[in-house]
C-alpha positions in Angstrom: 245.2 132.1 72.0 242.2 133.6 73.7 241.1 132.5 77.2 237.8 133.1 79.0 237.8 132.8 82.8 234.3 131.8 83.8 233.9 132.6 87.5 236.1 135.3 89.0 236.6 134.2 92.6 240.1 133.7 94.0 241.2 130.9 91.7 239.7 132.5 88.6 241.5 135.7 89.4 244.8 134.0 89.8 244.6 131.9 86.7 243.3 134.8 84.6 245.7 137.4 86.0 248.8 135.3 85.6 247.9 134.3 82.0 247.3 137.9 81.3 250.7 138.9 82.7 252.2 136.2 80.4 250.8 138.0 77.4 247.6 136.1 76.6 244.2 137.6 75.7 242.0 137.0 78.7 238.4 138.0 79.3 236.5 137.4 82.6 233.0 136.6 83.6 232.0 137.0 87.3 229.8 138.7 89.8 229.8 140.5 93.1 231.9 143.2 94.8 235.2 141.6 93.9 234.3 141.4 90.2 233.1 145.0 90.2 236.5 146.2 91.6 238.4 144.1 89.0 236.4 145.8 86.2 236.7 149.3 87.5 240.0 149.5 89.3 242.1 146.5 88.3 243.5 143.2 89.6 246.0 142.4 92.2 247.5 139.0 93.1 249.7 138.6 96.1 250.9 135.9 98.5 253.4 133.1 98.1 253.9 133.6 94.4 254.7 137.3 94.6 252.7 140.4 93.6 251.0 141.2 90.4 249.2 144.5 89.6 247.1 145.0 86.5 244.6 147.4 85.0 240.9 146.7 84.7 239.8 143.4 83.3 237.7 142.9 80.2 234.5 141.0 79.6 233.2 139.2 76.5 231.9 141.7 73.9 228.2 141.7 73.4 227.0 139.1 70.9 230.3 137.2 70.9 230.2 133.7 69.5 233.0 131.1 69.0 235.5 133.6 70.3 237.6 131.6 72.8 240.1 128.8 72.4 239.9 127.9 76.0 237.3 128.4 78.8 238.6 127.9 82.4 235.5 127.0 84.5 236.2 128.4 88.0 232.7 128.6 89.4 231.4 126.6 92.3 230.0 123.2 91.4 226.4 124.3 91.9 226.9 126.9 89.2 228.4 124.6 86.6 225.2 124.1 84.5 224.5 127.9 84.3 228.2 128.6 83.4 228.2 125.9 80.7 225.0 127.3 79.2 226.6 130.8 79.1 230.0 129.6 77.7 229.0 126.9 75.2 228.5 129.4 72.3 231.6 131.4 73.3 234.1 128.6 72.9 235.3 127.6 69.5 234.3 124.2 68.1 236.9 121.7 69.4 238.0 124.3 71.8 238.6 123.3 75.5 236.4 123.8 78.5 238.5 123.0 81.5 236.9 122.4 84.9 239.2 123.9 87.6 236.6 122.9 90.2 236.1 120.7 93.2 233.8 117.7 93.5 232.1 115.2 91.2 229.7 115.6 88.4 231.2 118.8 86.8 232.8 116.9 83.9 229.6 115.1 83.0 227.7 118.3 83.0 230.2 120.0 80.7 230.3 117.1 78.4 226.5 116.9 78.1 225.9 120.7 77.9 228.8 121.7 75.6 229.1 118.8 73.1 231.0 120.9 70.5 233.9 121.5 72.9 236.4 119.1 74.4 235.9 118.5 78.1 239.0 118.6 80.3 239.3 117.9 84.0 241.8 119.5 86.3 243.2 118.7 89.7 244.0 122.0 91.4 245.6 121.9 94.9 247.0 125.3 95.3 244.9 127.6 97.5 243.9 131.2 97.2 241.4 133.6 98.8 239.9 136.9 98.0 241.6 138.9 100.8 239.7 142.1 99.8 237.7 143.1 96.7 240.1 143.3 93.8 242.8 141.2 95.4 243.4 137.4 95.3 246.0 136.1 97.8 247.8 132.8 97.0 248.0 131.1 100.3 249.3 127.5 99.8 250.8 125.3 97.1 250.8 121.5 97.3 251.5 120.2 93.8 251.2 120.8 90.1 247.9 121.5 88.4 247.0 118.3 86.4 245.0 118.3 83.2 243.3 115.4 81.4 240.6 114.9 78.8 237.3 113.5 79.8 236.2 110.9 78.9 239.7 109.5 78.6 241.2 110.2 75.1 244.4 111.2 73.6 245.1 114.8 74.7 244.9 117.3 71.8 247.9 119.5 71.0 245.9 122.5 72.3 245.9 121.0 75.8 249.6 120.7 75.8 249.8 124.4 74.7 247.6 125.3 77.7 249.8 123.4 80.1 252.8 125.3 78.6 251.1 128.6 78.9 250.2 128.0 82.6 253.8 126.8 83.3 255.2 130.0 81.7 252.7 132.1 83.7 254.1 130.7 86.9 251.6 127.9 87.6 253.2 124.5 87.6 251.1 122.2 85.3 251.2 118.8 83.6 249.0 116.7 81.3 248.0 113.2 82.5 246.3 110.4 80.5 243.5 109.9 83.0 242.4 112.7 85.3 239.7 110.8 87.2 242.0 109.1 89.8 243.4 112.6 90.8 239.9 114.2 91.0 238.7 111.3 93.2 241.8 111.6 95.4 240.9 115.2 96.0 237.3 114.3 96.7 238.4 111.7 99.3 240.4 114.3 101.1 237.8 117.0 100.9 234.9 114.7 101.5 236.4 113.4 104.7 237.7 116.7 106.3 235.4 119.4 105.0 232.0 118.4 106.2 233.1 117.0 109.5 235.3 120.1 110.2 232.4 122.4 109.2 229.9 120.6 111.4 232.1 120.6 114.5 233.9 123.9 113.8 237.4 122.5 114.2 240.7 122.2 112.3 241.8 119.3 110.2 244.4 118.5 112.8 241.8 118.4 115.6 239.8 115.9 113.6 242.8 113.6 113.1 244.0 113.9 116.7 240.8 112.7 118.5 240.2 109.0 118.3 236.4 109.4 117.8 236.6 111.8 114.9 239.6 109.9 113.5 237.5 106.8 113.3 234.7 108.8 111.6 237.2 110.1 109.0 238.3 106.6 108.3 234.6 105.5 108.0 233.8 108.3 105.5 236.8 107.3 103.4 236.0 103.6 103.5 232.5 104.3 102.2 233.8 106.6 99.5 236.3 103.9 98.4 233.6 101.3 98.1 231.6 103.6 95.8 234.6 104.5 93.7 235.6 100.8 93.3 232.0 99.8 92.4 232.0 102.5 89.7 235.3 101.1 88.3 237.4 104.2 89.2 241.1 103.5 89.3 242.3 105.1 92.6 245.8 106.1 93.4 245.9 103.8 96.4 244.6 100.3 96.0 242.6 100.0 99.2 240.9 102.3 101.7 243.3 101.0 104.4 246.3 102.1 102.3 244.7 105.4 101.5 244.0 106.1 105.2 247.6 105.4 106.1 248.7 108.0 103.4 245.9 110.4 104.5 246.8 110.5 108.2 250.6 110.3 107.8 251.2 112.5 104.8 248.2 114.6 103.7 246.7 115.9 107.0 249.9 117.1 108.9 250.8 119.9 106.5 247.3 121.3 106.7 246.6 120.5 110.4 246.0 124.1 111.4 243.5 124.8 108.5 239.8 125.2 109.0 237.6 123.9 106.2 236.4 126.2 103.5 232.9 124.7 104.1 232.9 126.1 107.6 233.6 129.6 106.1 230.8 129.1 103.7 228.4 128.3 106.5 229.6 131.2 108.6 229.0 133.7 105.8 225.6 132.3 104.8 226.9 130.9 101.5 225.8 127.7 99.8 228.3 124.9 100.3 229.6 122.3 97.8 228.3 119.3 99.9 226.2 118.1 96.9 229.3 117.7 94.7 231.3 115.9 97.5 229.5 113.6 99.9 226.2 114.2 98.3 227.5 112.9 95.0 228.9 109.8 96.8 225.5 109.2 98.4 223.7 109.5 95.0 226.2 107.1 93.3 225.8 104.7 96.2 222.0 104.7 95.9 222.3 103.9 92.2 224.7 101.1 92.9 222.7 99.6 95.8 225.4 100.4 98.4 225.0 101.8 101.9 226.9 104.9 102.9 225.4 105.8 106.4 228.3 108.0 107.6 228.2 110.1 104.4 224.4 110.2 104.5 224.6 111.7 108.0 227.2 114.4 107.3 225.2 115.4 104.2 222.0 115.8 106.3 223.8 117.8 109.0 225.4 120.2 106.5 222.1 120.7 104.7 220.5 121.6 108.1 223.3 124.1 108.8 223.0 125.6 105.3 219.3 126.2 106.0 219.6 127.4 109.6 223.0 128.9 110.2 222.9 132.6 110.5 225.2 134.7 108.4 225.3 137.6 106.0 226.1 136.6 102.4 229.4 138.2 101.3 228.0 138.9 97.8 224.7 139.7 96.3 224.1 137.0 93.6 223.8 138.8 90.3 224.1 137.4 86.8 227.6 136.0 86.1 228.4 138.9 83.8 226.8 142.2 83.0 227.7 141.5 79.4 225.8 138.2 79.2 222.3 137.2 80.1 221.9 134.8 83.0 220.7 131.3 82.2 217.1 130.7 83.1 218.0 127.6 85.1 220.7 128.6 87.6 221.9 125.0 87.9 221.6 124.8 91.6 220.7 121.2 92.3 219.7 120.2 95.7 
């Protein structure tokens, strides 16, 4: 089976590198200093899952079409459209395009842009970072990677094969009949903690400990719940009150010392994923005639910080691969 890793940041490096170690054919598409080192010197994975050292990665051959059984989409949400346009002719008919991404709207974009492929969503809650160009460090593991077809349908045998391959590669993985409740659960967590922590420059634990920000977290969650329920999404906890109890008692304590990745994006002058998190909630709410004032405010504040926060970008944005032309529309929707 042939895999294409579309987006070679930390997670893409880990997925691709471990699949490669397990004996699968894997090509990569990426950009920036990290990707250049992967192509020229090779790939290293370290951290809580041990160390892996490999030789230089490979990229899709020029003019390739219908070459890959599976595309793992590991780009940021604002690059989803561009990545889909680049990969739609590379995946085999009825092959899989799997979104390993954060936020809402990615699955709809894949499904619309790549109609010949099967769209698969993933809930990924292990963490990794590029500790230096060429090296991805696995920092935390919370639970299995979950995979599910979107829209809901009987999973094809190929998806179970992918789950088996990831398991054998050392990434615990399972297939579920409906992935949306798990994607929304991650959005609830990220949408509450990430923007507020980024705006204030504090840890998740700081937010939960102070009564003022604790109430703001609960308000953000309650608004997101109202939108999800109005859209008919089946959530893992029946009510916002039940989720908040689970959130404060079970989810936040293990990550209390963590600063949000959105804060790191702002500090380094990078675009955040606010539009795929709270921004998506606000757009859905407007379509449904619902009010989400707390989510509206955090979106506006993060957009302000994106525009005005000083910082040096970590990478020069270049085409996703030197072997492929960049799409004319970069898919950055503001």
